[in-house]
C-alpha positions in Angstrom: 118.2 204.4 103.1 118.6 208.2 103.4 117.2 209.1 107.0 114.0 211.3 106.6 114.2 215.0 107.5 113.1 215.9 111.1 110.0 218.1 111.3 106.7 218.4 112.2 105.0 221.5 110.5 102.3 221.7 108.2 102.6 222.9 104.5 100.5 224.7 102.1 99.4 222.1 100.2 101.6 222.6 97.1 104.5 219.9 96.9 106.9 222.4 95.3 105.6 225.1 97.7 107.1 225.1 101.5 108.7 221.5 101.3 111.9 221.0 99.2 111.4 218.1 97.0 114.7 217.3 95.2 114.1 215.4 91.8 117.2 213.6 92.6 115.1 211.4 95.4 112.2 209.8 95.5 110.1 209.2 98.9 108.1 206.2 99.9 105.6 206.5 102.7 104.0 203.6 104.2 100.9 204.5 106.1 99.0 201.9 108.6 97.2 203.1 111.8 99.0 203.2 114.9 102.5 203.3 113.3 103.9 200.6 115.5 103.3 197.1 113.3 102.4 197.1 109.8 103.9 200.1 108.9 107.2 199.8 110.7 108.0 196.2 109.2 107.1 197.5 105.4 109.3 200.5 105.9 112.2 198.3 107.5 111.8 195.5 105.1 111.5 197.9 102.1 114.7 199.6 103.1 116.4 196.1 103.9 115.5 194.5 100.4 116.2 198.0 98.4 119.8 197.9 100.3 120.1 193.9 99.6 119.2 194.1 95.9 121.4 197.6 95.3 124.2 197.0 97.1 124.1 200.5 98.5 123.0 200.9 101.9 121.8 204.8 100.8 119.0 203.2 98.6 120.2 204.7 95.3 118.0 207.9 96.6 115.0 206.3 97.9 114.0 207.6 101.1 111.5 205.1 102.7 109.6 206.2 106.2 106.3 205.3 107.6 103.8 207.1 109.7 100.1 206.3 111.0 96.7 207.9 110.9 96.4 207.8 114.5 100.0 207.3 115.1 101.8 206.6 118.5 103.7 209.4 118.3 107.2 208.9 120.2 105.9 205.3 120.6 108.6 202.4 119.8 107.9 199.4 117.4 105.7 196.6 119.0 108.2 194.0 120.2 106.3 191.1 117.7 107.1 193.6 114.9 110.7 193.9 115.8 110.7 189.9 116.3 109.2 189.6 112.4 112.0 192.0 111.3 114.8 190.0 112.9 113.5 186.9 111.0 114.2 188.8 107.6 117.3 190.0 109.0 116.4 193.4 108.6 116.9 196.6 111.2 114.7 197.6 113.7 116.8 199.6 115.5 116.2 203.2 116.5 112.2 203.5 115.2 109.9 206.2 116.6 106.3 206.5 115.6 105.1 209.3 114.1 101.2 210.7 113.5 100.5 211.3 109.8 100.7 215.0 108.9 100.1 217.0 105.9 103.7 217.6 105.4 104.5 213.7 104.8 101.9 213.5 102.3 103.3 216.6 100.8 106.5 215.1 100.4 105.7 211.4 99.1 106.4 210.5 95.6 104.7 207.4 96.7 102.1 206.3 99.4 101.5 202.7 100.2 98.7 202.1 103.0 97.9 199.1 104.8 94.2 199.1 103.6 91.8 200.9 101.6 90.6 203.0 104.6 94.1 204.1 105.1 94.2 205.0 101.4 91.0 207.0 101.6 92.4 209.0 104.3 95.4 210.0 103.0 93.5 210.9 99.8 91.2 212.9 101.7 94.2 215.2 103.3 94.2 216.6 99.5 97.9 217.5 98.1 96.9 216.0 94.9 97.5 212.6 96.4 95.5 210.3 94.7 97.7 209.5 91.7 100.8 208.5 94.0 98.5 207.0 96.9 97.8 203.1 96.8 97.4 200.1 99.1 100.5 198.1 99.0 98.7 194.9 97.7 97.3 196.9 95.0 100.0 198.8 93.9 101.7 195.1 93.6 98.9 193.9 91.7 99.4 196.7 89.2 103.4 196.9 89.4 103.1 193.0 88.3 101.1 193.7 85.3 103.7 196.4 83.8 106.3 195.2 80.9 109.8 196.1 82.8 111.1 197.0 79.4 108.9 200.1 79.4 110.4 201.4 82.1 113.7 203.7 82.4 116.9 201.2 82.5 118.2 201.2 86.0 121.6 202.4 84.8 119.6 205.9 84.3 119.1 205.6 88.1 116.4 204.2 90.6 114.8 207.4 91.1 113.7 208.1 87.4 112.5 204.3 87.2 110.5 205.0 90.4 108.5 207.9 88.7 107.9 205.9 85.8 106.4 202.7 87.7 104.2 205.3 89.8 102.8 206.6 86.6 102.1 203.4 84.7 100.4 202.0 88.1 98.0 204.6 88.4 97.5 204.6 84.7 96.3 200.7 85.1 94.3 201.2 88.1 90.9 201.8 86.5 91.6 198.5 84.4 93.0 195.7 87.0 90.5 195.5 89.7 91.1 193.3 93.2 89.0 190.1 93.0 87.5 190.9 96.3 87.7 194.2 98.4 89.8 192.1 101.0 92.4 191.6 98.7 93.8 194.6 98.8 94.0 194.5 102.9 96.9 194.0 105.4 95.0 193.3 108.5 96.4 194.8 111.8 98.3 192.4 114.4 98.2 194.8 117.1 97.8 192.9 120.4 98.0 189.2 118.4 100.5 186.4 119.2 103.6 186.5 117.2 102.6 183.6 115.1 100.1 186.2 114.0 102.8 189.1 113.6 104.9 186.3 111.5 102.0 185.6 108.9 101.3 189.3 108.4 105.1 189.9 107.6 104.9 186.9 105.3 102.0 188.7 103.2 103.9 192.1 103.3 107.5 190.1 102.2 105.3 188.7 99.5 103.7 191.7 98.5 107.1 194.1 98.7 109.2 191.4 96.7 108.0 192.3 92.8 107.7 195.8 93.9 111.1 196.0 95.2 112.5 194.1 91.6 110.6 196.5 89.8 112.1 199.4 91.2 115.5 197.7 91.2 115.5 195.7 88.2 117.0 193.0 90.3 115.0 189.9 91.3 115.5 188.2 94.9 117.8 186.0 95.5 116.8 182.2 95.3 
């Protein structure tokens, strides 16, 4: 994937204001609490699966990053999270934890959170984030209900298809509710044994697979 830009400044709340927001890129932001377990796993698995489907290490213009609502700024990924990524053949190298800041939300075209509380915290930051912020499992549920034929063809570019996918998902949100409140949660494995980390990794993988398929138009390899 394309590397996120450096910087820790606070924006003015206008996505077209202080920060460049090029139309030829699409930024996906994964959010959890500490940014050392769930969101790093989700970030790096997303990058890995996109590169695999597209055959493009650059992600076709998709930029994938992560942060934490109580982010451990500068911290490494948890060792068990690295082990989970290794199970999937994904790259854990070079990861550094970040605290979620206004600029991350302003720049993001799609925010995927681990839990409903994280989603509420992102939306409470403002920046018109409501229509582009979902829990990961919520977004998966919505994406699975969208007819791929209604999305722009992949030949026209992944970025335009991603923007259309977010708009369609936001339009469906009030119609496709979760069967239970817990259905939209990815629980925190922090401090848990590797077996629990692996179960969370499997949950994240299952949630990401339909999303990456919808974004790229390419199903997972058998």
